C-alpha positions as CSV (number, residue, x, y, z in Angstrom):
1,M,93.9,61.1,58.3
2,Q,90.6,60.7,60.2
3,E,88.8,63.3,61.5
4,I,88.3,63.2,65.7
5,P,84.2,63.5,66.4
6,F,83.8,66.8,68.5
7,D,82.7,64.9,71.2
8,E,85.4,63.0,71.6
9,L,87.7,65.4,71.5
10,D,86.0,67.5,74.6
11,D,86.3,64.2,76.1
12,L,90.0,63.7,75.9
13,Y,90.4,67.6,76.8
14,Q,88.6,67.2,80.3
15,E,90.9,64.0,80.3
16,V,94.0,66.2,80.1
17,I,92.8,68.8,82.5
18,L,91.7,66.1,84.9
19,D,95.4,64.3,84.7
20,H,97.2,67.8,85.4
21,Y,94.7,68.0,88.4
22,R,95.1,65.4,89.9
23,N,98.5,64.2,88.6
24,P,99.8,67.7,89.1
25,R,103.6,68.0,87.4
26,N,106.0,69.8,89.5
27,K,104.1,70.4,92.1
28,G,105.9,71.9,95.2
29,E,108.5,74.6,96.3
30,L,112.0,75.2,95.2
31,E,114.9,75.9,97.4
32,S,116.2,79.3,96.3
33,P,114.0,79.9,93.6
34,D,115.6,83.1,91.3
35,L,112.0,84.5,90.0
36,Q,109.2,83.8,93.0
37,S,105.5,85.1,92.5
38,R,101.9,84.6,94.2
39,G,99.0,85.3,91.9
40,F,95.5,85.5,93.4
41,N,91.8,85.3,91.9
42,P,89.7,87.2,94.7
43,F,86.9,86.2,92.7
44,C,87.0,82.6,92.8
45,G,90.1,82.1,95.4
46,D,92.4,80.8,93.0
47,E,95.7,81.1,94.0
48,V,99.0,79.9,92.6
49,I,102.7,80.5,93.9
50,L,105.3,79.8,90.7
51,N,109.1,79.4,91.5
52,L,111.6,79.6,88.8
53,K,115.1,78.6,89.1
54,L,117.6,79.8,86.1
55,D,120.8,78.5,84.9
56,T,124.0,80.8,84.4
57,Q,122.7,81.4,81.1
58,G,119.5,82.4,81.8
59,I,117.4,79.3,80.8
60,I,114.9,78.4,83.2
61,R,115.6,74.6,84.5
62,E,113.4,74.4,87.2
63,A,110.0,75.4,87.8
64,A,107.4,74.4,90.6
65,F,104.1,75.5,91.6
66,T,102.1,75.7,95.0
67,G,98.4,76.8,95.5
68,Q,94.9,75.5,95.2
69,G,91.8,76.1,93.5
70,C,89.7,74.8,90.5
71,S,90.8,72.1,88.3
72,I,91.1,74.6,85.0
73,S,94.0,77.1,87.5
74,Q,95.9,74.2,88.8
75,A,95.9,72.2,85.4
76,A,97.1,75.4,83.7
77,S,99.8,75.9,86.2
78,S,100.9,72.4,85.8
79,I,101.2,72.8,82.4
80,L,103.4,75.7,82.7
81,T,105.9,74.6,84.7
82,E,106.6,71.8,81.6
83,L,106.6,74.4,79.0
84,V,108.5,76.8,80.2
85,K,111.6,74.7,81.4
86,G,113.9,74.9,78.8
87,N,113.3,78.7,77.5
88,N,114.4,81.8,78.8
89,L,112.6,84.5,80.1
90,E,112.1,86.5,76.9
91,E,110.8,82.9,75.3
92,A,108.5,82.3,78.1
93,G,107.2,85.9,78.0
94,A,106.5,84.7,74.2
95,L,104.8,81.5,75.6
96,S,102.3,83.4,77.8
97,D,101.5,86.4,75.3
98,L,100.6,83.4,72.8
99,F,98.5,81.6,75.6
100,R,96.6,85.1,76.3
101,G,96.0,85.5,72.7
102,L,94.4,82.2,72.0
103,M,92.0,82.7,75.2
104,R,91.0,85.7,74.2
105,G,90.1,84.1,70.4
106,E,93.1,86.3,68.9
107,I,94.9,83.6,67.7
108,P,93.0,80.2,66.4
109,F,94.9,77.2,68.5
110,D,95.5,75.2,65.2
111,E,97.9,77.6,64.5
112,E,100.3,76.9,67.6
113,L,99.6,73.4,68.4
114,E,103.0,72.4,68.6
115,R,104.4,74.8,70.7
116,M,101.6,74.3,73.2
117,G,101.1,71.3,74.2
118,D,99.1,70.2,76.8
119,L,97.4,73.7,76.8
120,E,95.4,72.5,73.9
121,A,93.2,70.9,76.3
122,L,92.3,74.3,77.9
123,Q,90.7,75.5,74.6
124,G,87.1,75.0,75.9
125,V,87.5,77.4,78.5
126,R,87.0,80.0,75.7
127,Q,83.5,78.6,76.0
128,F,82.8,79.9,79.4
129,P,84.4,83.8,79.8
130,I,84.1,83.6,83.4
131,R,86.3,80.6,83.6
132,I,89.4,82.3,81.0
133,K,90.6,84.1,84.3
134,C,91.1,80.7,85.9
135,A,93.2,79.3,83.0
136,L,95.3,82.4,82.6
137,L,96.4,83.0,86.3
138,A,99.7,80.9,86.3
139,W,100.8,82.7,83.3
140,A,99.7,86.1,84.7
141,T,101.8,85.2,88.1
142,L,104.6,84.2,85.4
143,D,104.6,87.7,83.5
144,D,104.8,89.1,87.6
145,A,107.8,87.1,88.0
146,V,109.3,88.0,85.3
147,V,108.6,91.9,85.9
148,E,110.0,91.6,89.6
149,Y,112.9,89.9,88.4
150,R,114.1,92.1,85.8
151,T,113.4,94.6,88.1
152,R,115.7,93.7,90.9
153,T,118.2,92.5,88.7
154,S,118.4,96.0,86.8
155,Q,118.8,97.6,90.2
156,A,121.4,95.5,91.9
């Protein structure tokens, strides 16, 4: 297997981020979402509003986001909506925990590449600690949505 030079890999990752930013997947609102949460980073103004719809088995069937912000926060939101579809809330939470560990350097990216899909492109963000919050905003919003949903459904 041929090793890809670091500069070429960095360029590829930047292209993936820019593609998700310029052509976001699942951008928009869902009608009557089961889960909805708003995440906001007051330091830079990034905003993400996440909407999820579950099927009768508790599987995420639809995911969408709206918001504004830097290319990293918006690309991470786009990627999140693709990755969580087909997962239940526990699996989505596990993906969130995994990505958080990857971004904090607690888990090497090479151990979880298959599960991460395009999120792999965000590994370069770790070199810029102030931007890690941008990459994690959508995932924190997902976590908040799950907590709120579970609180609401356990009280019903």
